C-alpha positions as CSV (number, residue, x, y, z in Angstrom):
1,M,71.3,66.7,-18.1
2,A,71.2,64.9,-14.8
3,K,72.8,66.8,-11.9
4,K,74.4,65.5,-8.8
5,K,71.9,65.2,-5.9
6,N,72.5,65.9,-2.3
7,T,74.2,62.7,-1.2
8,N,73.1,63.0,2.4
9,Y,69.4,62.5,1.6
10,V,67.4,60.1,-0.6
11,D,64.5,61.8,-2.3
12,L,61.3,60.4,-0.9
13,K,59.7,60.9,-4.3
14,T,62.0,58.2,-5.7
15,K,60.5,55.6,-3.3
16,P,57.6,53.5,-4.4
17,I,54.3,54.2,-2.7
18,P,53.5,51.2,-0.4
19,E,50.7,49.0,-1.5
20,G,47.3,50.3,-0.3
21,K,48.7,53.7,0.5
22,H,48.2,57.1,-1.2
23,L,50.7,59.6,-2.3
24,L,49.6,61.9,0.5
25,E,47.3,61.1,3.4
26,V,46.1,63.8,5.8
27,D,44.3,61.9,8.5
28,N,42.2,63.8,11.1
29,L,44.8,66.5,11.4
30,K,44.3,68.9,14.3
31,M,46.5,72.0,14.6
32,Y,45.8,74.3,17.5
33,F,47.4,77.6,18.5
34,H,47.9,78.2,22.2
35,T,47.6,82.0,22.8
36,E,47.2,84.3,25.8
37,D,43.5,84.5,25.0
38,G,43.0,80.8,24.8
39,V,43.3,77.9,22.4
40,V,42.5,78.5,18.7
41,H,41.3,75.4,16.9
42,A,42.7,76.5,13.5
43,V,42.6,73.0,11.9
44,D,40.2,70.6,13.7
45,G,40.0,67.1,12.1
46,V,40.9,67.6,8.4
47,S,41.2,64.4,6.4
48,Y,41.9,63.8,2.7
49,T,44.0,61.7,0.3
50,L,45.8,62.6,-2.8
51,D,47.1,60.2,-5.5
52,R,49.6,60.8,-8.4
53,G,48.1,62.7,-11.2
54,E,45.2,64.0,-9.2
55,T,44.1,67.6,-8.6
56,L,42.5,68.2,-5.3
57,G,40.7,71.4,-4.3
58,V,40.3,72.3,-0.7
59,V,37.6,74.9,-0.2
60,G,36.3,76.9,2.7
61,E,35.5,80.4,3.9
62,S,38.3,82.8,4.9
63,G,39.8,81.7,8.2
64,S,38.6,78.1,7.9
65,G,42.2,76.7,8.1
66,K,43.1,76.0,4.5
67,S,46.4,77.8,4.6
68,V,47.3,76.5,8.1
69,T,46.7,73.0,6.8
70,H,49.1,73.5,3.9
71,M,51.7,75.2,6.2
72,T,51.4,72.3,8.5
73,I,52.1,69.8,5.7
74,M,55.2,71.8,4.8
75,G,56.3,72.0,8.4
76,L,56.3,75.8,8.5
77,I,54.2,76.4,11.6
78,D,56.1,77.7,14.6
79,M,55.7,75.4,17.6
80,P,54.8,77.0,20.0
81,P,52.4,78.7,19.6
82,G,51.2,76.0,17.2
83,K,50.8,72.4,18.4
84,I,49.6,69.4,16.5
85,E,47.0,67.9,18.8
86,G,46.1,64.9,16.7
87,G,46.2,63.2,13.4
88,D,48.9,62.5,10.9
89,I,50.3,63.6,7.5
90,V,51.7,60.6,5.6
91,Y,53.7,61.1,2.4
92,R,54.6,57.9,0.4
93,G,54.0,55.8,3.5
94,E,56.1,57.9,5.9
95,S,54.8,60.3,8.5
96,L,56.0,63.8,8.0
97,L,55.2,64.6,11.6
98,E,58.1,62.3,12.6
99,K,60.6,64.0,10.4
100,S,63.3,66.2,11.8
101,E,63.7,69.8,10.7
102,E,66.7,68.8,8.6
103,E,64.7,66.1,6.9
104,M,61.9,68.6,6.2
105,Q,64.3,71.0,4.7
106,H,65.1,68.4,2.1
107,I,61.4,67.6,1.5
108,R,60.3,71.2,1.2
109,G,60.7,72.5,-2.4
110,N,62.1,69.1,-3.6
111,D,59.4,66.5,-2.9
112,I,56.6,68.9,-1.9
113,A,56.5,72.5,-3.0
114,M,54.2,75.4,-2.3
115,I,53.1,78.5,-4.2
116,F,52.5,81.0,-1.4
117,Q,49.6,83.4,-1.4
118,D,51.5,86.6,-1.1
119,P,54.6,86.6,-3.3
120,M,55.9,90.0,-2.1
121,T,56.3,88.7,1.5
122,S,57.7,85.3,0.2
123,L,60.4,86.8,-2.1
124,N,63.5,88.3,-0.5
125,P,63.7,91.9,-1.6
126,V,67.5,92.0,-1.4
127,Y,68.2,89.1,-3.7
128,K,67.9,88.9,-7.5
129,I,65.1,86.8,-9.0
130,G,67.6,84.4,-10.6
131,R,69.2,83.6,-7.3
132,Q,65.9,82.9,-5.6
133,V,64.5,80.7,-8.4
134,G,67.8,78.8,-8.6
135,E,68.3,78.3,-4.8
136,G,66.4,75.0,-4.6
137,L,68.3,73.7,-7.6
138,R,71.6,74.4,-5.9
139,L,70.4,73.0,-2.6
140,H,68.6,69.8,-3.8
141,R,70.1,69.1,-7.2
142,G,73.8,70.2,-6.8
143,Y,73.6,72.7,-9.6
144,S,76.5,75.2,-9.9
145,K,75.6,78.9,-9.7
146,Q,75.8,79.2,-13.5
147,E,73.7,76.1,-14.1
148,A,71.1,77.3,-11.6
149,Q,71.0,80.7,-13.4
150,E,70.5,79.1,-16.8
151,R,67.7,76.9,-15.5
152,A,66.1,79.9,-13.8
153,I,66.0,81.6,-17.2
154,E,64.3,78.5,-18.7
155,L,61.8,78.5,-15.8
156,L,60.9,82.2,-16.1
157,R,60.4,81.6,-19.8
158,L,58.2,78.6,-19.0
159,V,55.8,80.7,-16.8
160,G,55.5,83.5,-19.4
161,I,57.9,86.2,-18.2
162,P,59.2,88.2,-21.2
163,N,62.9,88.7,-21.7
164,P,63.9,86.3,-19.0
165,E,67.6,86.7,-19.7
166,K,67.3,90.3,-18.4
167,R,64.6,89.8,-15.8
168,V,66.6,87.1,-14.0
169,N,69.0,89.8,-12.9
170,E,66.3,92.1,-11.5
171,Y,64.9,92.4,-8.0
172,P,61.3,91.6,-6.8
173,H,60.3,95.2,-6.6
174,Q,61.0,95.6,-10.3
175,F,58.2,93.0,-11.1
176,S,54.5,93.6,-11.1
177,G,52.3,91.6,-8.7
178,G,51.3,89.2,-11.4
179,M,54.9,88.7,-12.5
180,R,56.0,88.1,-8.9
181,Q,53.3,85.4,-8.7
182,R,54.7,83.8,-11.8
183,V,58.2,83.9,-10.2
184,M,56.7,82.0,-7.2
185,I,55.3,79.4,-9.6
186,A,58.7,79.0,-11.3
187,M,60.4,78.5,-7.9
188,A,57.9,75.9,-6.9
189,L,58.3,74.0,-10.2
190,A,62.1,74.1,-10.2
191,C,62.8,70.7,-8.6
192,D,59.9,68.9,-10.3
193,P,58.1,68.2,-7.0
194,D,55.8,65.2,-6.4
195,I,53.2,67.5,-4.9
196,L,52.5,71.1,-5.7
197,I,50.4,73.1,-3.2
198,A,48.9,76.3,-4.6
199,D,47.7,78.4,-1.7
200,E,44.8,80.3,-3.4
């Protein structure tokens, strides 16, 4: 059943990709961190493109900037100390670097979602799993609390969590590490994003 969307924002994923453009274009991206000990070149000239239906693997040794690249795409780097020194991130023909924080809040989780590396630090320990899985649905899709809870149960079942009707009312500390990772996957899939970033 189609739900009411946020009327203040038009999903970018409903816009056609301009001719000659890719779904996502990371072009010579440079993200530096300005610290008391000097400038850290965390991401220094990363470029790649992604089209619909493609799977892209970004590989590199620990500390090479993979996670920082993804966090920059999501607009989750604190600035300062971070600063984009060059390049661009273009999604469906529009630069994400020109978006306001309010616009990025609509894009995150809805158009572009991310499965974070450490679920225990990403999940809020004081909120039940169902609330956290359903949060994006309420924000981006206009679901009621009950509708979001029902969809959260479906999503937990989809990612292989047994007895989701019960587990949806439990807290993150009641889940094993592997189960918490599955919850993160369910959260990322909730709004059917255009792009799903899996950080390791």
